[in-house]
C-alpha positions as CSV (number, residue, x, y, z in Angstrom):
1,M,55.5,119.3,63.4
2,N,57.9,117.4,65.5
3,T,61.5,118.7,65.5
4,P,64.2,116.0,65.6
5,A,66.1,116.0,68.8
6,T,69.6,117.5,68.5
7,P,72.2,114.8,69.2
8,A,74.2,115.5,72.4
9,L,77.8,116.5,71.7
10,T,79.0,113.3,73.5
11,D,76.9,111.0,71.3
12,H,79.6,110.7,68.7
13,L,82.6,110.7,70.9
14,P,84.6,107.4,71.2
15,T,84.2,105.5,74.5
16,L,87.0,106.5,76.9
17,Q,88.7,104.0,79.1
18,S,91.3,105.2,81.5
19,R,94.7,103.6,81.9
20,L,93.4,103.1,85.5
21,P,90.1,101.4,85.0
22,N,89.9,99.9,88.5
23,V,90.6,103.1,90.4
24,G,87.6,104.7,92.1
25,T,87.0,107.3,94.9
26,T,89.7,107.0,97.6
27,I,88.8,106.0,101.1
28,F,90.1,109.4,102.3
29,T,87.4,111.2,100.2
30,V,84.7,108.8,101.4
31,M,85.6,109.1,105.1
32,S,86.1,112.9,105.1
33,A,82.7,113.4,103.4
34,L,81.1,111.1,106.0
35,A,82.8,113.0,108.8
36,T,81.5,116.3,107.5
37,E,78.0,114.8,107.0
38,K,77.9,113.5,110.6
39,S,79.8,116.4,112.2
40,A,82.4,113.9,113.4
41,V,85.9,114.8,114.6
42,N,88.0,113.9,111.5
43,L,91.0,111.9,112.6
44,G,91.0,110.1,109.2
45,Q,92.8,112.1,106.6
46,G,96.4,113.0,107.5
47,F,96.6,116.7,107.7
48,P,97.0,119.2,110.6
49,D,94.1,121.4,111.7
50,F,96.5,124.0,113.0
51,D,98.4,126.8,111.3
52,C,102.1,126.9,110.3
53,D,104.6,129.3,111.7
54,P,103.6,132.9,110.9
55,A,107.3,133.5,110.0
56,L,107.0,131.1,107.1
57,I,103.9,132.9,105.8
58,D,105.8,136.2,106.1
59,A,108.7,134.7,104.1
60,V,106.4,133.6,101.3
61,T,104.5,136.9,101.4
62,G,107.7,138.8,101.2
63,A,108.8,136.8,98.1
64,M,105.4,137.6,96.4
65,K,105.6,141.3,97.2
66,G,109.2,141.3,96.1
67,G,108.2,140.3,92.6
68,L,109.3,136.7,92.7
69,N,106.3,135.4,90.9
70,Q,107.5,134.2,87.5
71,Y,108.8,130.8,86.4
72,P,111.7,129.5,88.5
73,P,114.4,127.2,87.1
74,M,112.9,123.8,86.1
75,T,114.9,122.0,88.8
76,G,114.0,124.5,91.6
77,V,115.1,127.8,93.0
78,P,118.9,127.5,93.6
79,A,118.8,128.8,97.1
80,L,116.2,126.2,98.1
81,R,118.2,123.4,96.5
82,E,121.3,124.5,98.4
83,A,119.3,124.6,101.6
84,I,118.0,121.1,101.1
85,A,121.5,119.8,100.3
86,A,122.9,121.5,103.4
87,K,120.2,120.0,105.6
88,I,120.7,116.5,104.3
89,A,124.5,116.8,104.8
90,G,124.0,118.1,108.3
91,I,121.6,115.4,109.5
92,Y,122.6,112.4,107.4
93,Q,126.2,113.1,106.5
94,H,125.6,112.6,102.8
95,K,126.6,115.3,100.3
96,Y,124.3,115.9,97.3
97,D,125.3,118.4,94.7
98,A,122.5,121.1,94.8
99,A,122.8,121.8,91.1
100,T,122.7,118.2,89.7
101,E,121.2,116.0,92.5
102,I,118.4,117.9,94.1
103,T,115.1,118.6,92.3
104,V,112.1,120.5,93.8
105,T,108.8,118.8,93.1
106,A,105.0,119.6,93.4
107,G,104.7,117.5,96.5
108,A,105.8,114.0,97.3
109,T,103.1,112.3,95.2
110,Q,104.4,114.0,92.0
111,A,107.9,113.0,93.0
112,I,106.9,109.4,93.4
113,L,105.1,109.3,90.1
114,T,108.0,110.9,88.3
115,A,110.6,108.6,89.8
116,I,108.6,105.6,88.7
117,L,107.9,106.9,85.2
118,C,111.6,107.7,84.6
119,C,112.9,104.2,85.4
120,V,110.0,101.6,85.1
121,H,109.3,100.3,81.6
122,P,106.4,98.0,80.4
123,G,106.9,94.6,81.9
124,D,109.2,95.7,84.7
125,E,108.3,94.5,88.2
126,V,108.2,96.9,91.2
127,L,108.3,95.5,94.6
128,I,106.1,97.3,97.2
129,I,105.5,96.5,100.8
130,E,101.9,96.5,102.1
131,P,100.1,98.2,103.6
132,V,101.1,101.0,101.3
133,Y,100.2,104.6,100.4
134,D,97.6,104.6,97.8
135,S,99.4,106.4,95.0
136,Y,102.1,103.8,94.5
137,V,100.2,101.1,92.6
138,P,98.5,103.5,90.1
139,A,101.8,105.1,89.4
140,I,103.4,101.8,88.6
141,E,100.5,100.8,86.4
142,L,100.7,104.1,84.5
143,A,104.3,103.3,83.7
144,G,103.3,99.8,82.4
145,G,105.0,98.1,85.3
146,K,103.8,95.2,87.4
147,P,103.4,95.7,91.1
148,V,104.6,92.8,93.3
149,F,103.3,92.8,96.8
150,V,105.0,91.7,100.0
151,Q,102.9,92.1,103.2
152,M,104.3,93.4,106.4
153,E,103.9,91.2,109.5
154,V,101.9,92.5,112.4
155,G,101.8,91.4,116.0
156,P,101.7,92.9,119.5
157,Q,105.0,94.6,118.8
158,G,103.6,96.3,115.7
159,Y,104.4,96.0,112.0
160,S,107.7,94.8,110.6
161,V,109.1,94.0,107.1
162,P,109.7,90.3,106.4
163,W,112.9,90.8,104.5
164,S,113.2,87.1,103.6
165,K,110.0,87.4,101.7
166,V,111.3,90.6,100.0
167,A,114.4,88.7,98.9
168,A,112.3,85.8,97.7
169,A,110.1,88.1,95.5
170,I,113.0,89.4,93.5
171,N,113.8,88.1,90.1
172,A,115.4,89.2,86.8
173,R,112.4,91.5,86.0
174,T,112.6,93.4,89.3
175,R,113.5,97.0,88.5
176,L,112.5,98.9,91.6
177,I,111.9,98.4,95.3
178,M,109.7,101.1,97.1
179,I,110.1,101.6,100.8
180,N,108.5,104.1,103.2
181,S,109.8,105.0,106.6
182,P,108.5,106.4,108.8
183,H,105.6,104.4,107.5
184,N,102.1,105.4,106.5
185,P,99.8,104.0,107.7
186,T,101.4,101.8,110.4
187,G,103.6,104.3,112.2
188,S,106.5,101.9,112.1
189,V,110.0,102.9,111.3
190,L,112.9,101.1,109.6
191,R,115.9,100.5,111.9
192,E,119.6,100.4,111.0
193,A,119.4,96.6,110.7
194,D,116.6,96.9,108.2
195,I,118.6,99.3,106.0
196,R,121.6,97.0,106.1
197,T,119.4,94.0,105.1
198,L,118.0,96.0,102.2
199,A,121.5,96.8,101.1
200,D,122.4,93.1,101.2
201,I,119.4,92.2,99.1
202,V,120.1,94.7,96.3
203,R,123.9,94.3,96.2
204,G,125.1,93.0,92.9
205,T,121.8,93.8,91.1
206,N,120.6,96.7,88.9
207,I,117.6,97.3,91.2
208,L,116.8,100.9,92.1
209,V,115.1,102.1,95.3
210,V,112.5,104.8,95.8
211,S,112.6,105.8,99.5
212,D,109.5,107.7,100.6
213,E,110.7,109.7,103.7
214,V,108.1,112.4,103.9
215,Y,107.8,111.8,107.7
216,E,111.6,111.9,108.2
217,H,111.3,114.5,111.1
218,M,108.7,112.5,113.0
219,V,110.6,109.7,114.8
220,F,110.1,109.3,118.5
221,D,111.5,108.2,121.8
222,G,115.0,109.3,121.0
223,A,115.4,107.2,117.9
224,R,117.0,108.6,114.7
225,H,115.5,108.4,111.2
226,E,117.5,105.9,109.1
227,S,117.4,107.5,105.8
228,V,118.8,105.4,102.9
229,C,121.2,108.3,102.2
230,R,123.0,107.4,105.4
231,H,124.1,104.3,103.6
232,P,126.4,105.1,100.7
233,E,125.7,101.9,98.9
234,L,121.9,102.5,98.9
235,A,122.2,106.2,98.3
236,A,124.0,105.4,95.0
237,R,120.8,103.7,93.7
238,S,118.0,105.6,95.4
239,F,115.5,108.4,94.8
240,V,115.0,109.9,98.3
241,I,111.7,111.8,98.6
242,S,110.6,114.2,101.2
243,S,107.9,116.8,101.8
244,F,107.8,120.4,103.1
245,G,104.0,120.0,103.5
246,K,104.5,117.4,106.3
247,T,107.5,119.1,107.9
248,Y,106.1,122.6,108.1
249,H,102.4,121.9,108.5
250,V,101.5,123.2,105.0
251,T,100.2,120.1,103.2
252,G,98.1,122.3,100.8
253,W,101.2,124.0,99.4
254,K,102.3,120.7,97.7
255,V,106.1,121.3,97.6
256,G,108.6,118.5,98.1
257,Y,111.9,117.3,96.7
258,V,113.9,114.4,95.4
259,A,117.6,113.8,96.2
260,A,119.3,111.3,93.9
261,P,122.7,110.8,92.3
262,A,123.3,112.9,89.2
263,A,122.7,110.1,86.7
264,L,119.3,109.2,88.3
265,S,118.4,112.9,88.7
266,A,119.1,113.5,85.0
267,E,116.5,110.9,84.0
268,F,114.1,112.1,86.7
269,R,114.3,115.6,85.3
270,K,113.5,114.5,81.8
271,V,110.0,113.4,83.0
272,H,109.7,116.2,85.6
273,Q,110.0,118.9,82.9
274,F,107.0,117.6,81.1
275,N,104.6,116.6,83.9
276,V,105.1,119.7,86.1
277,F,108.1,121.7,84.7
278,T,108.3,124.1,87.6
279,V,107.0,124.5,91.2
280,N,105.5,127.6,92.9
281,T,108.1,130.3,92.9
282,P,107.4,132.5,95.9
283,V,106.8,129.4,98.1
284,Q,110.3,128.1,97.1
285,H,111.9,131.4,98.0
286,G,110.0,131.5,101.3
287,L,111.0,128.0,102.2
288,A,114.7,128.7,101.4
289,Q,114.7,131.7,103.7
290,Y,112.8,129.8,106.4
291,M,115.2,126.9,106.3
292,A,118.1,129.1,107.5
293,D,116.8,128.2,111.0
294,P,116.9,124.4,111.5
295,R,114.9,124.5,114.8
296,P,111.5,124.0,113.3
297,Y,112.4,120.6,111.8
298,L,114.8,119.6,114.6
299,E,112.1,120.2,117.2
300,L,109.4,118.4,115.3
301,P,109.9,115.0,117.0
302,I,109.3,116.5,120.4
303,F,106.2,118.4,119.1
304,Y,104.5,115.4,117.7
305,Q,105.6,112.9,120.4
306,R,103.8,115.1,122.9
307,K,100.6,114.9,120.8
308,R,101.1,111.1,120.3
309,D,101.5,110.6,124.1
310,L,98.4,112.8,124.8
311,F,96.3,110.7,122.3
312,R,97.7,107.3,123.5
313,S,97.0,108.2,127.1
314,G,93.4,108.9,126.3
315,L,93.0,105.8,124.1
316,N,94.3,103.7,127.0
317,T,90.9,104.3,128.7
318,T,89.1,102.6,125.9
319,R,88.9,99.0,124.7
320,F,91.2,99.7,121.8
321,K,94.5,97.8,121.8
322,L,97.2,100.3,120.8
323,L,99.9,99.3,118.3
324,P,103.3,101.1,118.6
325,S,103.6,104.5,116.9
326,D,107.3,105.0,116.5
327,G,107.0,107.6,113.8
328,T,104.7,109.7,111.6
329,Y,101.6,111.3,113.0
330,F,99.5,108.1,112.8
331,Q,98.2,105.8,115.5
332,C,96.9,102.3,114.6
333,V,94.6,100.5,116.9
334,D,93.1,97.0,117.1
335,Y,89.4,97.1,117.7
336,S,88.8,93.4,118.0
337,D,87.6,93.8,121.7
338,I,84.9,96.2,120.5
339,S,83.5,94.8,117.3
340,S,83.8,92.0,114.8
341,M,82.7,94.2,111.9
342,P,85.0,94.5,108.8
343,E,87.3,97.4,108.9
344,A,85.5,99.7,106.4
345,D,82.2,99.0,108.1
346,F,83.7,99.7,111.6
347,A,85.3,103.0,110.4
348,K,81.9,104.1,109.0
349,W,80.1,103.1,112.2
350,L,82.7,104.8,114.3
351,T,82.2,108.0,112.3
352,A,78.4,107.9,112.2
353,E,77.6,106.6,115.7
354,I,80.6,107.7,117.9
355,G,81.5,110.8,116.0
356,V,85.2,110.2,115.2
357,A,86.5,109.4,111.7
358,A,89.3,106.9,111.2
359,I,90.7,105.1,108.1
360,P,90.5,101.3,107.7
361,V,94.0,99.9,107.3
362,S,92.6,97.3,104.8
363,A,92.2,100.2,102.3
364,F,96.1,100.2,102.1
365,Y,96.2,96.7,100.5
366,N,95.8,95.8,96.9
367,Q,93.4,93.0,98.0
368,P,91.7,94.2,101.2
369,K,93.2,92.4,104.2
370,E,91.1,92.3,107.3
371,S,93.1,92.6,110.5
372,G,90.6,94.5,112.7
373,I,92.8,97.6,112.6
374,V,92.0,101.3,111.9
375,R,94.3,104.3,111.7
376,F,93.9,107.7,113.5
377,C,95.8,110.9,112.7
378,F,97.0,112.9,115.8
379,A,98.3,115.9,113.8
380,K,95.6,118.0,115.4
381,K,95.1,120.7,118.0
382,D,95.1,119.4,121.5
383,E,91.4,120.5,121.9
384,T,90.6,118.4,118.7
385,L,92.3,115.4,120.2
386,R,90.5,115.8,123.6
387,S,87.2,116.2,121.8
388,A,87.8,113.0,119.9
389,L,88.9,111.2,123.1
390,E,85.8,112.2,124.9
391,R,83.7,110.6,122.2
392,L,85.9,107.5,122.1
393,A,85.6,107.1,125.8
394,R,82.1,105.6,125.2
395,L,84.0,102.6,123.8
Protein backbone atom coordinates (compact mmCIF):
# COMPACT_ATOMS: atom_id res chain seq x y z
CA MET A 1 0.00 0.00 0.00
CA ASN A 2 1.35 3.42 -0.93
CA THR A 3 1.59 5.86 1.96
CA PRO A 4 0.74 9.45 1.01
CA ALA A 5 3.70 11.77 1.15
CA THR A 6 3.72 14.03 4.17
CA PRO A 7 3.52 17.66 3.08
CA ALA A 8 6.62 19.68 3.84
CA LEU A 9 6.16 22.22 6.60
CA THR A 10 6.80 25.04 4.14
CA ASP A 11 4.16 23.85 1.66
CA HIS A 12 1.43 25.83 3.42
CA LEU A 13 3.41 28.92 4.33
CA PRO A 14 2.67 32.17 2.51
CA THR A 15 5.18 33.34 -0.05
CA LEU A 16 7.66 35.72 1.53
CA GLN A 17 8.89 38.81 -0.26
CA SER A 18 11.51 40.91 1.44
CA ARG A 19 11.28 44.68 1.68
CA LEU A 20 14.56 44.51 -0.27
CA PRO A 21 13.70 42.23 -3.21
CA ASN A 22 16.59 43.42 -5.40
CA VAL A 23 19.35 42.87 -2.84
CA GLY A 24 21.58 39.86 -3.40
CA THR A 25 25.00 38.72 -2.24
CA THR A 26 27.40 41.62 -1.80
CA ILE A 27 30.49 42.03 -3.95
CA PHE A 28 32.59 41.76 -0.79
CA THR A 29 31.30 38.26 -0.08
CA VAL A 30 31.81 37.22 -3.71
CA MET A 31 35.38 38.50 -3.95
CA SER A 32 36.45 37.22 -0.53
CA ALA A 33 35.13 33.74 -1.39
CA LEU A 34 36.98 33.82 -4.71
CA ALA A 35 40.16 34.99 -2.98
CA THR A 36 39.95 32.05 -0.59
CA GLU A 37 39.26 29.59 -3.43
CA LYS A 38 42.23 30.85 -5.47
CA SER A 39 44.58 31.41 -2.50
CA ALA A 40 44.83 35.05 -3.54
CA VAL A 41 46.07 37.92 -1.41
CA ASN A 42 42.83 39.56 -0.32
CA LEU A 43 43.10 43.32 -0.76
CA GLY A 44 39.37 43.51 -1.48
CA GLN A 45 37.36 43.69 1.72
CA GLY A 46 38.37 46.55 4.01
CA PHE A 47 39.69 45.04 7.21
CA PRO A 48 43.18 44.80 8.77
CA ASP A 49 45.05 41.51 8.85
CA PHE A 50 47.03 42.61 11.92
CA ASP A 51 46.10 42.69 15.59
CA CYS A 52 45.06 45.63 17.72
CA ASP A 53 47.09 47.00 20.62
CA PRO A 54 47.39 44.32 23.36
CA ALA A 55 46.61 47.07 25.89
CA LEU A 56 43.12 47.35 24.41
CA ILE A 57 42.60 43.60 24.74
CA ASP A 58 43.79 43.82 28.36
CA ALA A 59 41.32 46.64 29.07
CA VAL A 60 38.38 44.66 27.70
CA THR A 61 39.52 41.46 29.42
CA GLY A 62 39.83 43.36 32.69
CA ALA A 63 36.26 44.61 32.31
CA MET A 64 35.00 41.07 31.70
CA LYS A 65 36.90 39.66 34.66
CA GLY A 66 35.73 42.58 36.76
CA GLY A 67 32.10 41.52 36.33
CA LEU A 68 31.07 44.20 33.83
CA ASN A 69 29.04 41.78 31.73
CA GLN A 70 25.39 42.80 32.15
CA TYR A 71 23.28 45.30 30.22
CA PRO A 72 24.75 48.79 30.08
CA PRO A 73 22.60 51.92 29.76
CA MET A 74 20.71 51.98 26.47
CA THR A 75 22.64 55.02 25.26
CA GLY A 76 26.05 53.62 26.19
CA VAL A 77 28.38 53.38 29.17
CA PRO A 78 28.67 56.91 30.65
CA ALA A 79 32.48 56.79 30.84
CA LEU A 80 32.71 55.97 27.13
CA ARG A 81 30.24 58.68 26.12
CA GLU A 82 32.24 61.17 28.17
CA ALA A 83 35.48 60.05 26.51
CA ILE A 84 33.90 60.43 23.05
CA ALA A 85 32.61 63.91 23.85
CA ALA A 86 36.04 64.92 25.18
CA LYS A 87 37.78 63.62 22.06
CA ILE A 88 35.45 65.51 19.74
CA ALA A 89 35.85 68.72 21.75
CA GLY A 90 39.63 68.35 21.76
CA ILE A 91 40.01 67.70 18.03
CA TYR A 92 37.11 69.56 16.44
CA GLN A 93 36.34 72.22 19.07
CA HIS A 94 32.67 71.29 19.23
CA LYS A 95 31.10 70.39 22.57
CA TYR A 96 28.49 67.65 22.71
CA ASP A 97 26.73 66.80 25.95
CA ALA A 98 27.74 63.23 26.79
CA ALA A 99 24.41 62.48 28.45
CA THR A 100 22.06 63.75 25.76
CA GLU A 101 24.04 63.99 22.52
CA ILE A 102 26.32 60.91 22.30
CA THR A 103 24.94 57.41 21.64
CA VAL A 104 27.05 54.25 21.42
CA THR A 105 26.02 51.96 18.55
CA ALA A 106 26.64 48.44 17.28
CA GLY A 107 29.02 49.69 14.63
CA ALA A 108 28.59 52.42 12.05
CA THR A 109 26.23 50.42 9.84
CA GLN A 110 23.65 50.21 12.61
CA ALA A 111 24.17 53.90 13.29
CA ILE A 112 23.49 54.73 9.63
CA LEU A 113 20.35 52.59 9.52
CA THR A 114 19.04 54.04 12.78
CA ALA A 115 19.69 57.64 11.74
CA ILE A 116 17.78 57.07 8.50
CA LEU A 117 14.88 55.25 10.17
CA CYS A 118 14.42 58.00 12.74
CA CYS A 119 14.06 60.85 10.28
CA VAL A 120 13.06 59.50 6.83
CA HIS A 121 9.37 58.82 6.20
CA PRO A 122 7.69 57.19 3.19
CA GLY A 123 8.01 59.45 0.18
CA ASP A 124 10.92 61.48 1.55
CA GLU A 125 13.94 61.86 -0.72
CA VAL A 126 17.48 61.19 0.46
CA LEU A 127 20.36 62.55 -1.57
CA ILE A 128 23.40 60.29 -1.74
CA ILE A 129 26.67 60.79 -3.57
CA GLU A 130 28.01 57.92 -5.66
CA PRO A 131 30.08 55.82 -5.53
CA VAL A 132 28.63 55.00 -2.15
CA TYR A 133 28.97 52.46 0.66
CA ASP A 134 26.54 49.65 -0.03
CA SER A 135 24.35 49.89 3.09
CA TYR A 136 23.01 53.38 2.37
CA VAL A 137 20.45 52.55 -0.30
CA PRO A 138 18.88 49.51 1.45
CA ALA A 139 18.54 51.54 4.64
CA ILE A 140 16.72 54.32 2.77
CA GLU A 141 14.41 51.80 1.10
CA LEU A 142 13.60 50.12 4.43
CA ALA A 143 12.46 53.52 5.69
CA GLY A 144 10.25 53.98 2.65
CA GLY A 145 12.40 56.79 1.33
CA LYS A 146 13.54 57.43 -2.21
CA PRO A 147 17.30 57.59 -2.88
CA VAL A 148 18.38 60.36 -5.24
CA PHE A 149 21.82 59.88 -6.76
CA VAL A 150 24.47 62.42 -7.65
CA GLN A 151 27.67 60.98 -9.10
CA MET A 152 31.11 62.21 -8.15
CA GLU A 153 33.31 63.43 -10.97
CA VAL A 154 36.59 61.64 -11.58
CA GLY A 155 39.70 62.74 -13.43
CA PRO A 156 43.50 62.64 -13.10
CA GLN A 157 43.19 64.58 -9.83
CA GLY A 158 40.83 61.97 -8.40
CA TYR A 159 37.21 62.13 -7.31
CA SER A 160 35.32 65.29 -6.35
CA VAL A 161 31.74 66.20 -5.45
CA PRO A 162 29.91 68.33 -8.08
CA TRP A 163 28.12 70.56 -5.60
CA SER A 164 26.17 72.37 -8.30
CA LYS A 165 24.51 69.05 -9.17
CA VAL A 166 23.83 68.38 -5.49
CA ALA A 167 22.09 71.75 -5.21
CA ALA A 168 20.11 71.09 -8.39
CA ALA A 169 18.86 67.74 -7.05
CA ILE A 170 17.25 69.28 -3.96
CA ASN A 171 13.53 69.92 -3.84
CA ALA A 172 10.70 70.20 -1.32
CA ARG A 173 10.75 66.42 -0.71
CA THR A 174 14.47 66.30 0.18
CA ARG A 175 14.73 65.23 3.82
CA LEU A 176 18.34 64.14 4.16
CA ILE A 177 21.77 64.46 2.54
CA MET A 178 24.31 61.71 3.22
CA ILE A 179 28.02 62.45 2.98
CA ASN A 180 31.08 60.32 3.64
CA SER A 181 34.55 61.72 4.26
CA PRO A 182 37.18 60.33 4.16
CA HIS A 183 35.41 58.52 1.38
CA ASN A 184 34.94 54.83 0.80
CA PRO A 185 35.68 53.64 -1.87
CA THR A 186 37.54 56.51 -3.54
CA GLY A 187 39.98 57.61 -0.84
CA SER A 188 39.02 61.25 -1.44
CA VAL A 189 38.37 63.74 1.37
CA LEU A 190 36.14 66.77 1.69
CA ARG A 191 38.03 70.04 2.18
CA GLU A 192 36.97 73.13 4.09
CA ALA A 193 35.55 74.66 0.89
CA ASP A 194 33.37 71.58 0.39
CA ILE A 195 31.94 71.87 3.89
CA ARG A 196 31.22 75.58 3.44
CA THR A 197 29.43 74.83 0.16
CA LEU A 198 27.31 72.13 1.82
CA ALA A 199 26.35 74.63 4.51
CA ASP A 200 25.33 77.13 1.84
CA ILE A 201 23.16 74.51 0.12
CA VAL A 202 21.18 73.48 3.21
CA ARG A 203 20.90 76.93 4.79
CA GLY A 204 17.28 77.99 5.14
CA THR A 205 15.96 74.44 4.64
CA ASN A 206 14.78 71.65 6.95
CA ILE A 207 17.26 69.21 5.40
CA LEU A 208 19.22 67.02 7.81
CA VAL A 209 22.70 65.56 7.24
CA VAL A 210 24.17 62.14 7.97
CA SER A 211 27.95 62.47 7.98
CA ASP A 212 29.73 59.11 7.82
CA GLU A 213 33.17 59.84 9.28
CA VAL A 214 34.38 56.35 10.18
CA TYR A 215 37.81 57.01 8.63
CA GLU A 216 38.19 60.34 10.45
CA HIS A 217 41.68 59.51 11.73
CA MET A 218 43.02 58.49 8.32
CA VAL A 219 43.74 61.77 6.53
CA PHE A 220 47.19 62.11 5.01
CA ASP A 221 49.89 64.54 3.94
CA GLY A 222 49.36 66.90 6.85
CA ALA A 223 45.73 67.68 6.00
CA ARG A 224 43.07 67.76 8.70
CA HIS A 225 39.76 65.95 8.74
CA GLU A 226 36.95 68.42 8.06
CA SER A 227 34.25 67.02 10.30
CA VAL A 228 30.87 68.68 9.89
CA CYS A 229 30.95 69.30 13.64
CA ARG A 230 33.70 71.87 13.04
CA HIS A 231 30.96 73.94 11.37
CA PRO A 232 28.33 74.97 13.97
CA GLU A 233 25.64 75.53 11.35
CA LEU A 234 26.03 71.99 10.01
CA ALA A 235 26.54 70.42 13.43
CA ALA A 236 23.10 71.71 14.41
CA ARG A 237 21.42 69.53 11.75
CA SER A 238 23.79 66.54 11.52
CA PHE A 239 24.20 62.99 12.75
CA VAL A 240 27.99 62.47 12.91
CA ILE A 241 28.95 58.80 12.79
CA SER A 242 32.27 57.16 13.61
CA SER A 243 33.67 53.69 14.30
CA PHE A 244 36.03 52.25 16.90
CA GLY A 245 36.46 49.25 14.62
CA LYS A 246 38.24 51.36 12.00
CA THR A 247 40.21 53.47 14.46
CA TYR A 248 41.52 50.69 16.69
CA HIS A 249 41.81 47.81 14.15
CA VAL A 250 38.92 45.82 15.67
CA THR A 251 36.32 45.75 12.91
CA GLY A 252 34.78 42.56 14.31
CA TRP A 253 33.82 44.23 17.57
CA LYS A 254 31.20 46.35 15.76
CA VAL A 255 31.15 49.34 18.12
CA GLY A 256 30.66 52.90 16.94
CA TYR A 257 28.85 56.03 17.95
CA VAL A 258 26.64 58.90 16.84
CA ALA A 259 27.05 62.51 17.91
CA ALA A 260 24.03 64.72 17.27
CA PRO A 261 22.18 67.63 18.89
CA ALA A 262 19.88 66.65 21.75
CA ALA A 263 16.67 66.89 19.71
CA LEU A 264 18.05 64.67 16.96
CA SER A 265 19.61 62.27 19.47
CA ALA A 266 16.25 61.88 21.24
CA GLU A 267 14.64 60.71 17.99
CA PHE A 268 17.64 58.52 17.16
CA ARG A 269 17.39 56.80 20.53
CA LYS A 270 13.71 56.00 20.03
CA VAL A 271 14.72 53.71 17.17
CA HIS A 272 18.02 52.58 18.71
CA GLN A 273 16.29 51.15 21.78
CA PHE A 274 14.24 48.77 19.63
CA ASN A 275 16.70 47.69 16.93
CA VAL A 276 19.72 47.14 19.22
CA PHE A 277 18.91 48.56 22.66
CA THR A 278 22.41 48.13 24.09
CA VAL A 279 25.96 47.44 22.92
CA ASN A 280 28.62 45.05 24.27
CA THR A 281 29.29 46.10 27.87
CA PRO A 282 32.90 45.00 28.55
CA VAL A 283 34.05 46.33 25.18
CA GLN A 284 32.55 49.74 26.04
CA HIS A 285 34.35 49.84 29.39
CA GLY A 286 37.59 48.72 27.77
CA LEU A 287 37.34 51.39 25.08
CA ALA A 288 36.65 54.08 27.68
CA GLN A 289 39.79 53.12 29.58
CA TYR A 290 41.89 52.89 26.42
CA MET A 291 40.77 56.32 25.17
CA ALA A 292 42.48 57.98 28.13
CA ASP A 293 45.59 57.93 25.92
CA PRO A 294 44.92 59.86 22.67
CA ARG A 295 48.11 58.73 20.95
CA PRO A 296 46.64 55.66 19.22
CA TYR A 297 44.22 57.76 17.17
CA LEU A 298 46.43 60.83 16.87
CA GLU A 299 49.23 58.70 15.40
CA LEU A 300 46.97 56.80 13.02
CA PRO A 301 47.49 59.12 10.00
CA ILE A 302 51.26 58.48 10.11
CA PHE A 303 50.73 54.74 10.54
CA TYR A 304 48.49 54.40 7.50
CA GLN A 305 50.28 56.97 5.35
CA ARG A 306 53.42 54.84 5.58
CA LYS A 307 51.45 51.81 4.40
CA ARG A 308 49.85 53.87 1.62
CA ASP A 309 53.27 55.08 0.45
CA LEU A 310 54.73 51.56 0.53
CA PHE A 311 51.84 50.26 -1.55
CA ARG A 312 51.81 53.17 -4.01
CA SER A 313 55.57 52.88 -4.52
CA GLY A 314 55.15 49.25 -5.52
CA LEU A 315 52.15 49.97 -7.76
CA ASN A 316 54.21 52.56 -9.63
CA THR A 317 56.17 49.69 -11.16
CA THR A 318 52.99 48.33 -12.78
CA ARG A 319 50.80 49.62 -15.60
CA PHE A 320 48.12 50.73 -13.15
CA LYS A 321 47.42 54.46 -13.09
CA LEU A 322 47.13 55.55 -9.48
CA LEU A 323 44.38 57.88 -8.34
CA PRO A 324 45.01 60.04 -5.25
CA SER A 325 44.49 58.42 -1.86
CA ASP A 326 44.07 61.37 0.49
CA GLY A 327 42.33 59.41 3.25
CA THR A 328 40.92 56.02 4.34
CA TYR A 329 42.96 52.86 3.78
CA PHE A 330 41.89 52.42 0.16
CA GLN A 331 43.77 52.93 -3.09
CA CYS A 332 41.87 53.19 -6.38
CA VAL A 333 43.64 52.43 -9.65
CA ASP A 334 42.77 52.85 -13.31
CA TYR A 335 43.56 49.62 -15.20
CA SER A 336 42.76 50.87 -18.72
CA ASP A 337 46.37 50.32 -19.85
CA ILE A 338 46.12 46.66 -18.81
CA SER A 339 42.68 45.51 -19.92
CA SER A 340 39.40 46.61 -21.47
CA MET A 341 37.37 44.10 -19.42
CA PRO A 342 34.42 45.38 -17.37
CA GLU A 343 35.38 46.08 -13.77
CA ALA A 344 33.74 43.03 -12.19
CA ASP A 345 35.32 40.72 -14.79
CA PHE A 346 38.71 42.35 -14.36
CA ALA A 347 38.54 42.01 -10.56
CA LYS A 348 37.72 38.30 -10.88
CA TRP A 349 40.49 37.81 -13.44
CA LEU A 350 42.96 39.63 -11.22
CA THR A 351 42.01 37.40 -8.31
CA ALA A 352 42.07 34.12 -10.21
CA GLU A 353 45.03 34.67 -12.56
CA ILE A 354 47.29 37.16 -10.76
CA GLY A 355 46.39 36.16 -7.22
CA VAL A 356 45.34 39.52 -5.78
CA ALA A 357 41.73 40.37 -4.92
CA ALA A 358 40.30 43.84 -5.52
CA ILE A 359 36.82 45.36 -5.54
CA PRO A 360 35.29 46.88 -8.70
CA VAL A 361 34.27 50.47 -8.02
CA SER A 362 31.25 49.94 -10.29
CA ALA A 363 29.76 47.88 -7.43
CA PHE A 364 29.35 51.11 -5.43
CA TYR A 365 26.82 52.58 -7.90
CA ASN A 366 23.07 52.01 -8.03
CA GLN A 367 23.38 51.39 -11.76
CA PRO A 368 26.84 49.91 -12.42
CA LYS A 369 29.08 52.59 -13.90
CA GLU A 370 32.12 51.41 -15.84
CA SER A 371 35.17 53.64 -15.36
CA GLY A 372 37.90 51.00 -15.51
CA ILE A 373 38.74 51.45 -11.82
CA VAL A 374 39.20 48.94 -8.98
CA ARG A 375 39.86 49.46 -5.28
CA PHE A 376 42.58 47.91 -3.14
CA CYS A 377 42.76 47.93 0.66
CA PHE A 378 46.21 48.61 2.16
CA ALA A 379 45.24 48.03 5.81
CA LYS A 380 47.49 45.00 5.81
CA LYS A 381 50.78 43.82 7.25
CA ASP A 382 53.78 45.01 5.27
CA GLU A 383 54.54 41.43 4.25
CA THR A 384 50.99 41.05 2.93
CA LEU A 385 51.37 44.20 0.84
CA ARG A 386 54.77 43.10 -0.47
CA SER A 387 53.37 39.69 -1.40
CA ALA A 388 50.55 41.36 -3.32
CA LEU A 389 52.99 43.74 -5.03
CA GLU A 390 55.19 40.85 -6.15
CA ARG A 391 52.21 39.31 -7.89
CA LEU A 392 51.00 42.62 -9.33
CA ALA A 393 54.48 43.24 -10.74
CA ARG A 394 53.52 40.77 -13.50
CA LEU A 395 51.27 43.54 -14.81
